[in-house]
N, C-alpha and C positions, 0 to 999 in steps of 0.2 A: 426254633427248638434245637438247632444244632445238628450234630452228626447222629443223634438218636431219633431224628424226625422219622416217624413210622411211615411205611409205605403199605399200600393195599395190594396184597398178592392174590386174593381170591374173594369172591362174594356170591351170594345167592339170595333171592327174595321170592316170597309167596304172598299173594295179595288177592283181593276180590277180582282182579283181572285174570287170575289164573295161577297155575303151578309152575309153568315154564317161563323162566325169566325173559328170554328173547321174545316169546310170544306176547308176554305182558308189555314189554317195551314197545313193540310194534302197535299194540292196541292203544297204549298211552299216546304215542305219536299221532295216531289216527283220531284222538279225542274220544275214545270209547269209554263209557262209564262202566264200573263194576258194581253199581248199586242196583238192587232189585228187591223183590218182596222178601220180608223176613219169614223164614220157615224153620229156624233152629229149634223152636218149641211151638206147641199148639197155641194159637192166638184166640183168646176169647173175644167176643164181639166188641167189648168196650176197652180192650187193651190199647193204649194210646200210641204205641210205636208200631208201625206196619212195614217199614223198609229197613234195609241194612246192606252192608257189603260183605257177602259170605264167600269164603274160599271154597272152590269146588273140591270134591273128594279126589284124593290122589291114588291111582291104581299102580301098585308096584308089579307091573306085568313081568318084569325080569327077575322077580324075587331077589332083588339086590340088597334090600335093607331089612335086616332081621327085626328092627324095632317097629316095622309095619306089619308083622305077623299078627294074626288074631290072638294068639296066646299072649304076646307082649301087651297088646292093647287091652286085653281083658283086665290086666293088672294096672297098667298105666292108661287109664281111661280118658283122662283129660286130653283134648287135642293139642294142648301146648307142648306135650312131650313128642307126639308124632311129628308135628310140623316144625317144632324147634330143632329137633335132631335131624330132620330131613334137610333143613336149610343149612345146617353146619356140615353135614356129610357132603352135600353138593358144593358148598363153598370150598371145602378142602380139595375136592376133586378138581375144581376150576383152578386152584392154586398150584397143583402138582406136588404139594408137600405130603410126604409120608412121615407121620410122627412115630419114629422108631423109639425103642427103649432108651437109646442114648440121648435123643432130643427131648424126650418127654418131660424131664425135670425143668426144662427151660420154656415150656409152653404154658401160658396162663389162660384162664377161662374167666371172662367177665360177662358171659351171656346171661340175660335176665328176662324178667317179665314184670309188668306193672300190676296185673290182675292175678295172674297165676291160675292154679287149678281149682278155683272156688266152685266150679260146676260139680266137682267130685264131692265136696262137702255138702252142697245143696242136695245132691242125689242121696247121699247117705242119711241126711236129716229127714228127708221126705219118706225114705224107706223105713226109717226108725219110727216115725210118727204113724205112718199108714199101716205098716205090717209088723211093728214091734221086732224088727230084725236088726241085729247089731251091724255096724258098718263093716265093709270089706276091709281086710287088713291093710290094703294099700290106700284107703281113703285119706288118711292123714298125710302120708308121703306125697300123694297127688296134690295136696293143697299147700305144701311147703314151697314158697316162691324160690328158695335157693336150690330146690331139688332139680330144676331144669338145668342149672349149671352143673350140678353133680352128675346128672345123667349124661350130659355132654362130655364131661371129663371121663366117665366110664366108657362111653362110646369111642372116644378118640385116644384114650390112654394118656391125656395131658396130666402132668403131675406138678406143674408150677403153681403159682399163686392162683387162688380161685375166690371170686367174690361176685355177688349178684347185686349190683347197684340198682336202686329203685327210685326214680325221680318222675313218677307218673308218666305223662305223655312224652317226656323227654328221655325216657329210660334207654331206648335204643342208641341214641347218640351219646348219652352219658356212659353207656357201656364201652363205646369206642374210646372215649376220652380217658376212662379208667384204664383200659388196656394200654393206651399211649403212655400213661404214667408209669406203668410197670416196665415198659420198654425203656423209657427215659431214665429210670432209676437203675437200670441194669439188672432188674429182678427177673427178666424174661427176655427171650429173643423173638417169641411169637405170642400173639394174643388172639384167642377165639372170642369175638365180640358179637353183639347183636341182641335181639329181643324177639319175643313171641307173645301174642295175646289173642285169645278167643273169648271175648267178653260178651258174646250174645247169650247171656244167661238171664232168665226172666227177671229176677229182682234187680240185677245190675242195670239192665236196659230200662226198667221202670224207674229206677232211682235217678238215672240221667234225665229222664223226663220230668220228674218232680223237682229237680234242681234247675230246670229250664235251660239245660245245655244242649240237649239233643234236638234235631230238626222237628219242628212242629208246623204243619202246613197252615197257611192262612185260611181263615174261615171262608168256605166257598170253593177252596182249591184242594179239597181232600183227595181228589182223584188225579192230582198232578203226577206225571210219570216219574217213577223213582230215580231214573237217571238224570233228572233235572234238579234234584233236591240239594245236591252238594254244590254250593256256589260261593267260594271264598272271595272276599273283597267286593262282592256284588251288592248293589243297593238293596236287593231283595233277599239277602242271606237270612236264614232263619235257624241257625244252629247246625251242629255237626251230625254226620251220619255214622253210627257205630258200625265198625267193620272189624274184620279178622285179618291176621297176617303174621308173617315171620320174616326175619332177615338176618343174615349172618355175614360178617366181614372179618377176614383174616388179616391182621396187621403183623408186620415184621420189621425189624431193623433193616436198613439198607444193606449193611454188611452181611447179615445173615442171609438175606435174599440173594445177594450176589454170590456168596460162597456156596450156596446150594443150587445155583442155576435157576432161580425162580424169577420169572418176569414180573415187572410192575411198570405202571405208567402214571400212577396217581399217588400223591403223598398227602398225609394229614399235616399240613404245614403250620397250623396254629389253632388254638382253641381258647374259649373262655367259659367260665361258669359263674353265675351269680345267684343270690337268693333275693327275692323281692322283699321279704320281711314286711309284708304289706297286707295281704288278704289271702284267704285260703283258696280262692279260685280266680279272682280278678287280677289281671296282670298289672305291672307297675312300670310306667314309662321309663323312669330314670335307670332302673336296674336292667331292664330289657336292652335299652340303648347301651349301657355299660358293658353288657355281655358281648354284644357285637363288636364294640370297640376293643375289648380285651382280646378277642380272637384275632382281629387284624393286627393289633400291637404284637401279639405273640408270634404271628407269621412275619412281622416286619414289613407290612405293606400298608399302603394308603387306600382309602375308599375308592379312589379313581382306578385302582387296579382290579377291582372286583368286576367280573364280566356279567354275573347273574347272581341273584339271591334266590335260594330255594327256601321259601317261607314256611313258617309253622301254619299259619292261615287255616284255622279250623272251621271257619264260617260263622263264628259268633260275632254279634254286633260289637261288643266291647273289645274282644281279643284282636280282631282284625284291625280295628282302628288304632289301638295302642301300638301294634306292631308297625303299622304304616307310619304313625307319628315318629316312632323311634328310628325307623329307616330314613325318613326324610330329614330328621334332625342330624343324622350322620352324613348323608349323601347329598342333601339339598337338591338343586336343579339337575344334578348329574346322577340321579338315582338310576341304576341299571335295571334291566328287565327283572321282574319278580315273579317266579313261577309258584303255583299252588297245586301240588300233586294231589291233595285231598279232594279236589274237585273230581278226580278220576277214580280214586280208590276209597273214598270216605276216610274215616279216622280209626285206624287199627290200634288205638290206645298206645301202649308202650312200644309197640313195634313200628309206629308210624315214622319216627325220625330215622330209623335205620333203613327202612324201605325207601324213603325219600332220598336218603344219602346215596343209595344204590342207583336210583334213577338219575341222580346227579352224575355218578360215575359213567353211566351209559351215555348221558348227554355230552360229557366231556370227551368220551371216546369217539363219538360220532359227529361232534360239532353241531348239535341240534338241541332245541328246547321243546319239550312237550307242551301242549297248550293248557291254559287254565280254562276249563269249559264252563258253560252256563253263566257267563259273565255279562252283567249289565252295569255300566259305569255308575259309581257312587260319587256324587259331587263332593263328598267329604274325604274321598280316597282317590286322589288323582294319580293314577299309577299305570305303568305299562306292565300288565300281568300276562303278556303273551296270549291275549284273549282268543280263544276258540280255534286257533290254528297253530300248528307247529312252526318253528322258525329256525333257520340255519344260523348258527352263531358259534364261532370258535371261542373256547373258554379256557383261559389259563388258570384263573382263580375263581372259585365259587364259594360263596358264604351260605352255610346251612344254619337255619334258625330252628330251635325247638324249645318249647316252653310247657311246663307241667303244673298241675295242681300243687298247691303248697308253695308256689313261687319259685319253682326249680327251673332255672334257665340254663340251657347249654347251646353254645354256638361253635361252629368249626369252620376252618378254611381248608378247602381241598385245592391242591395244585396239580395241574396237568404237567407231567414231565415229558419233554420232547426228546 
């Protein structure tokens, strides 16, 4: 990618493991699951989905963030705003960057969401039907997916290019790649990237059940512990666990970072995006494989240089097998370890790939891989998935995979800078 190769100067994540990134990371290394009972809405006895990965509430004890006040949340009621803005504010804090009026025109925003604030529309509709009361004036703005990027621009003062890319479950990573494009084209010096999703909304959860994507316990195992349910690559995998989360990554050009005294140790050294042009949800081997190959070609590296693959691995029968087939087609007998973070945090929809990328950054920093928990070997997927226990491993290059409904594939190569 040349001298415009973006570097990561700050990041923050919120997941079912918690609100504090370092505590989440330690829990991930310990193999702790964030999955538990679903309680975001009252469950009827016959509601088919009973478990989820829920983000714990965040208490702003220092009154540090004005967007967490009761007044702000009364208008911006969807949690995508609260947690999306929190992830960005803390990512900027970690970077040490102050967006001054002089810098603002060169700061892009590509932060997005796959599902957005549909909860606000649902609430308005139910209120209209039950009470014949018109929607709150902020109901429609809450539901605009691009509004999360707009609110982040208002929060930070960023005045550069703004776009909200939506590629379903690949949204978070696609946001980063879009930010990298703005930097490569010289349209910005900094990009605020990431995604947020809080999709534990009754019809959305039920809809994933009817399309046979979400976890369904085997008959007779209905009382299985929630923390055992998310099991990527495992022979007894039975679908993904719907989760919540947010992640923000601040990209900058190396020149900008150095000129402003901003530290960095990881770069986004290459990426690929492909479209399956195949099926609305089923992945396609050839284009998934090509996406990974394109990312390595862009970074100018060979498969042998990849230390670890951070997989999409949603725990679906078809999806995990196609990803495995594509990986082995590229890497053969020299396939590196393949970690599956969704075993720990479930599937936070559009936010999953940015949270998982951040876990990769933490692993590159510390020279360690979090485990893939709940793993039972599948004879059709012969893979080293760092099963059940963390592993020490120095990592110069990491391949991150992310694939979304509609055949939207995004892959990235992250490089540790020594």
